[in-house]
N, C-alpha and C positions, 0 to 999 in steps of 0.2 A: 631707323630714324627715331630718335628719343622724341617721347611725348613730354611736354611741359605738364608738372603735375598740377593739379587745380588746387589753389590754396583755400583752406576751410574759412568760410567767414562767421562760423558761429564761435562767438567768444565765450569760453567756460565760465562758469559762475565763480566769484572769487569766493574762497573757503573762509568761513569766519566762526568766532566765537562769541558770545554774548557775556557780560560780566555785571553783577550787581549787586549793590550793598544795602543791605536791609539795616539801616541805622534807626536805632532806638530813638533818637533825638529827631526823626522825621518821620512821624507816624500820619504825615496828613493824606497819604494814598493807599492805597491796597497795593502792598507790594507785588504780591504773585500776579495781578493782573496787569501791573505795570510792565511786568516781565514778559508775559504774554504778549503784550502789546510791542514790545520791544521786539520779539520776534518776528511780529506781523509787519512791522515797519521795515526791518532787515530783509524780510522777502520781498516787500515792496520794491526795495532796492536792489533788487536782483542778488543777494547775497546768499551763499550755501551755508546757512548755520548747522555747524559741526557739534558744538557742545556749549551748554550754559553752565557759567560758574556765579554760584550765590555766597554770599557772606553775611551773618548776622553779626554786627558789631553796635558799640555805643554811638560811636561817630563814623563818618567816613575819613579816613586816612588823608590827611593834608598832603602828603607826599606822594604816596603810591595809588591812593583811591582805595584799594584792598590792603588787606594785612602782608607783612613781607612773607610770611609762610605759604599765603593763599597765591602770592604773584611768582613763588617758586614753583609751585604746583601747576599754576597756568603755563610758566614759562617751558616746563617740560612737555606739556602737550603741545604747546605750538610748534615747538621744535620736532616733535616726532610725528606730527601730521600736517606738516607745511601748511599751517594757517597764515593766512595773508591779510585778515583785518581782525581788530578786536574791537566790539562795540559797547561801549558802557552806557549803563542806564541813567546817569546824571549828566549833567554839563559839567565838563572837567574844568579846571584851573589851566594856567599855561604850564605850571610847576608840575601837576597831575600828569598831565598830556606827554610832556618832555620825559619825565621819570618813566612812565610805562612803555614809551617809545624807546626810549634808552634800554630798558631791561628786555623788552620781548621783540625789537626790532622788526615791528611790522608797523602798517597803519593804525592809527588810534583813532578811532570815530565817537565823537559821543552824540547823546540822545539829541540834543540841539541840532548838530549837523546832519544826522540821519533826517529830521524832520523838515530841514532846510532844502536837502537833497529832493526829497519828495516834493516839496513846495517848487523846486526848480523844473521839476518833471512836469507838473500838473498845470503851472500858469499859462495862460494861453493869451490874455490880453496884454497890450503894451503896459498898462497900469499893474498888472498881476507880477508880470518879469521886473518891473522896475522896483515893486515892493521886495521881492525875492533878494535882487542884487543887493539892495540897499540892507535888508537883514544879513546877508552873507559878509559884506563887507563890515558891517556893525558887530558882527562875531568875530571877525577876522584882527580887525583893528587892535586890540588890547592885547591880542596873542603873537603879534609878529615878531617883539624882539626876543631874541635867543632861542627863536623857535624854527628858524629857517630849516635845519635838519629835518624836524618832524615834517615840515609843509611840503620841501622838497621831494620826500619821499611818497606822497601821495601820487604822482604819476598819474595813470590813467584809471578807469574805474570809479569808485564810489568817492564822493570828497571833491571832485573836480569841476563839477557840472556849475553852470554859472559864471562867477570870477575867473575860474581856471587859473591855469599855471602863468599866463602872462601877467595876471594883476597880483599873482603873489610877490613876484619881483619889486612890486610898486613900493616906493615908501611911504610912511604915515602920509607925508604932505598930498600926495596923488589921490591916496585914497580917501582922506578928508573932502578933497575938492571934487571927487567923482561923487561922493556922499550928498555934498552940497548941492550938486548938479541934480543928482537924483531927486531929493528932498524939494527943489524948486519947481520940476516937474510935477513931481506928486501934489504940491500944493495948487497948482492950476488945477488939476483934476479935481481936487477936494473941494475948490471953490466953485467949480462947475455944478459939482453935485449939490453943494450948499446951498446956492442959488436955485436950483432945480426942485430941492427939498423945500426951501421957503415959500416957493411959489405954490406947491401942493398944500404947505399947511395953510397959507393964505385961503387958498381955494377951499379949506377945511376937508381935504381928500383924507379917508381913513385909511390908517397905514398897519398893515399885518407884516410880519417879519418871522420866518421860520428858523429855527435854532435847533441844535440838537449835536449830540456826539458826531465823530466822522463817520462815516458809512450808515448811518441810523437810517436813510433813505429822505432825507430832505429835497433832495433833487426830484426823487420819483413824486412825491406830493405836489412840488413846485409845478413839474410838467402837467399832471392830472389836473389841478386846479386852473390852470391858465391855458391849456390846450397848447403847451411849448413843447418842444423838444430839446432842450437843455442836455449839455452831456451828463451821463446819467450811468452809472458804473459801479460794480460792486467791489471799489478799490477806496482806500484810504485817501481822504484829502482830493476826491475827485472835483469837488467844486472850490475854486480859490477866488475867482473874480465875481465881484458882486452883480447880481441880476435881480431887476426890477420890472415887473410886469402889472398891467392892469388887470382887474377881475372883477366880474360882476355875481351879486349873489341877490336873492329875494326880489328877482323881475326887474332889476334896474339899479341897485344899489351899487355905485362904484368905488371899489377900494385898491390901494397899491398893494401888491404882496412882494417881499424880497426873500430871495434865498441867501444864507451866509455861508461863510467857511466853517468846516467840522471842528468842534473843539475835541480835546485830546488831554489825558492825565499828565501832568507836568508839563504843560504846555509853556515852552520858554517865554519869558518875558519880552524877549527881544522880538519874538514872533507876534505877539498879542499886539506891540507898538506897531510892529511894520505892517499888521494885516487889520489896521484900527478902521482903515475907510472900508474895509467889507463888513465891517460891525458897525460902523457909522449909521446905515440904513436901520440897523436893527434897534441902534439908540433913540431914533426918532419916532419908533413905532407905538401904536396904540394898544397893540395886543401882540403877544409872542406865541406862536405855535411850536411848542417844544416836541420834536420827533423823537421817539425811542425806540432802539431795535429790541421789542420785546423778546425776540427768540434769542437774545444774547445773553450767556450764562450770567454775565456781571453788569445786565441791562440795569439793576439799581443802583451801582457804583457809577456807571456812566451818568446815569439821570444827577447823581448827587454832584458828579464834577462840573456839569454843565452848569446847575444852579450855583456853585462855589465861584465857577468865572465870571458868571453873570453878575453876582454880588460884589467882584472885584471890579467890573466895568459899570458898577452903580447902576445896573439895569434890573436889579431884584423888584423894584417897585413897581415895574411893568406889569399889568395884569397877564395871567399865562394860562394857557389851555394845552393839553397834552395829548399827542397822539401817539398811542402805544402802537407801534407799527410791526409789520411782517407777522401778523396773525396766523397766515398760511405756514409760516415756519416755525411757529411757538410751540414749545412743549411744556410752558408753564400754566397756560390758562390766563386769563384777563386778570391785570394788577389790580388789587384793590386799595391800594395805598394814596389813590390822587384823584380828588374831586375834579370836576370841569376835564373829563378825560374819556377817550373812545378807544376800543381795541379793534384794529381795523388792519386790511391789507388794500394797499395800493391798486391791487390787481381786480377788485370787487368793486362792481358799480354801486352796489347797496351800501357798501362801507363808504364811497365818495360822497354819497348823499348823507351818510352819518356825518362824515367831518364838514361838509357843508353847514349842516343843521346846528353843528359844535361851534362852528364860527360865527352863524347868526345868533346864537344864543349868548355866545360870550361876548360881541359884539354890543349886544342890547344891553348887557351888564355894565360897560364902560360909557354908555350914553345918558343922554338927558331925555325923560320922557316929555312929550309935547302933544299939544291938540291944536289944530287950526281950521278954520272952517275957509273954504276957497269957493270962490264964484265958480259957476259950471263953466263959464266963457273963458276961465283964466286958463288955457291950457300949459301957457308957459311955466306958471308957478305948480301945477301939479306935476310937471315932468320934473322940474327941480328937486321938487320933494322926492320925488321916486327914485333921482340920480342921487342926492345928497345927503338922505335920511334913511334912517330903516322904517320903512313904513309897516305898520303892524295890522292897522284896518283904515280901510276905504269904504264910506259909507256915503250914500246919496241920500239927501235930506229932503222927503216930499214937501213939506211944508215951506221951505225956502229955495228949493232947487239949487241949493248948494252941495257940495262935497264936505264931510266931515273927516279931516285926515289924522289917525292918530299914528305916533311912531316915536323915534329915538332920534336924537342928533348930537352933534358935538357942540359944547360950549354952553 
């Protein structure tokens, strides 16, 4: 009797190559570190990177992305090694994508698509999923015309998560209708959050936002400081959905702390716009806690990238304190270029106290000093001041029988 052979359920990884152009006209980013990052993004998307092709040019080629000679070299490698996917380090125009696809006859995925893919994998909340779909449709819309062959070639695997094949057949009108629906749903979420934030501001609640490069350890610190168990993993873009929790320091002072999406070099503008709501919490902050992975070889580049994005979002005026994280893994020693910083590990109790002290000192810097004498019978007022202001001294006055409170408050 013949036995039915069991079918393997393990899908082999798609074989990929990376292509990057180091253009003299675009020196805003560190090219080598963006290529390393592209490799990590590709691995996160379960691509098996076989080879990397880079080219130094004055400008990116408008038609082929790389020069024709380099394209021939890539083509020979693709055919000889049965490569299935080519990933470019820049967002491609429709023409570039079409020409590359026509020449190489494989899937062409650009940096923006790759990041969208990871966002699609990571989004957990309804809002996060809507944001991803909006960004994907926004990316797809201008690329529909004359691009069917390349898009239909996507099939399974990378580049098909989220809108997927069924939506690829939609015409522009359907896509625009869907985008409007999503915007309408997101508007309701944003308005709800806006009302909640306005209420907090009226109550003068102090707001702290964690910002930083992707995988710097923001969620670890969010969890440690708020006793939460948020999703925390050593992967790119682990946090996409905005999270806000209450936290207490100084035996009573209440503040709100928010975790935000990680930044990355060459973060596509579509994504900054799509994930604006995850950064809205940070925009209203009184203090930014910038978490840096100090064990990373390019931590200084990552630090500068985050600050450049913050400037682009008009958030550079918000006071900032820096947590140089992953001290336990760092080979560099404590960075010395940044005041208002600590060199710590989220695994150390002593370091957790250091971060709380840093937060206390930085909050103090952003508030106004006050002194107030409170009747010893007025327990309600004493409680209010301890909860809503940063009390630095509480002294009982023998001569009057009242309390003298010194501290710092908003406004």
